[in-house]
N, C-alpha and C positions, 0 to 999 in steps of 0.2 A: 475159194481154192487158191492155195499158195504154191507158187513154183519155187523150187529150190535150185540154187546155182552152186555147182562145185567150184570152189576157189582153188585155182592151181597154185602150187607152191611158188612158182616164179612170177606170179602176179603180185606177190607181196613186195612192196617197195624195197625193203631191206635186202631181200634175196636178190632181186633184179639189180639193185645198186651195187651189191658186192661183185656180181659177175661183170657188170658194165665197167666199173672202176678198175677191176682186175685186168680187163682187156685194154682199157685206155693206158694203163701203166705200161703194159707190154708193147704198145704201139710207139713207145719212145718219143713222144711229143708230136707224132703225126696226128693230124686232126681228122678223125673219122667219126661218123655216127655209128653207134652200136645199138642194135635192136634185137630183142628176143621176140620171136614170132611163133605161130602155131602151125606152120606148114614147112614142108621140105626138111632139109637137115641143116645146112649152113651155106652161106654165100658171101663172096667178096666182090663188091662192085667198085672197081678202081676209079671209074669216071665220076661216080657219085660220091666217092669217099665214104662208103658205107659197108658195114659188116653185119650180117644177120646170122642168128643161130636159133634152132628149135630145141628148147630144153627137154622136150618129151620124145625126141627122136631115138634116144638110146637109154637103156636102163629101165628098171621097174620101180625102184623106190626113189623118193625124192633125193636121198643122199647119193645114190648111184647116178641119177640124172644130173645132179649138180656137178659131179666130177666129170661125167661125160661131156657136159656142156663146156666146162673149162677146157677140155681137150679139143673140142670142136672149135672153140674160139681161138685157142692157141694156133690151130691149123690155119684158120683164116687170117690171123695176124701174120703168120709166116708168109702168106701170099702177099699181104700188104707190104711187108718189109723186103722180101727177096725176089718177088716176081712182078711182072707188069700185069698179070691177070690172075 
């Protein structure tokens, strides 16, 4: 019996790399860990210097999820740049 595993679009290194590098560029040199996770929507942890986003939180197609994830990451970057929380 063979089990099949659905590969999520954001598990592919090139796709995840594009989102992570896109986010790091917008951080303007601030050093943050950027992670794509499969829970919640998005989060900014200022004490840990970490940003998280769930690529499947919004949108139905991979294309719409990619664009929604960019928006979510931009939101979290704004927290890192302009707020303390």
